[in-house]
Residue, then its C-alpha position, 0 to 999 in steps of 0.5 A: m475507501a469502500n467497504v465489503q460485505f461478507a457474510c456476517k461482517t462488513i470488511p473495510v477495503e483498508q483491511i483487505l490491503k493490510c491483509s494482502f500485503g502483510l501492512n501495518k496501519t502507517e503503511v495504509v495510510v501512507l499508501k492510500r495518501i500516495f495513491n490519491e496523488t497524481e504526481e510523485i511525492e516527496m517525503p516531506e510533503l507525506i510529513k506534512k499530510i499525514k503528521k507522522d514523524r520522519t522515522t515512521i514515514q521513512r520505515a512505512l516508505k521502505n517497507l511498501t517500497t520492499k513489497n513492490l506497492l510503491i516505486r522510488r525514484q532518485i533525483n540528484l539535486e544541482r547542489g549535490g546530494y539527492v531527494y527520492t520521490y514516491k508513487v504507487r506503481d501501476k494502480n491496475e497491477v496492484k489491483n489485480e495482485i489483490t485479485e489474485i490474493f483474494n481468488a488464491f484464498a477463496e480457492k483455500v476455503k473451497f478446499e478446507l470446506e470439500n475436506w471438511 
């Protein structure tokens, strides 16, 4: 991902994601990985690609789904049971939400500077 230069500091886009949605490092890694997928992805594939243990990936997926960044779909298996697949919700919606969060931050900074 890209970096953004802000005054005296360069801010990686990953940091903007972390701050915007309150994500931890693993959640950012999982989100970035799923962002790059063209199809829905299952947890075993993520475990292979990210090389983290199952419970860590499960926790990240749950939190990302709760924060409405991922869409989870249940697929029922013919022999019984089910599997979940994950995909990022509409990328433009996520980008717009980050922009709204950033604009609210900029307005807050402006307000605080005016009252300084």
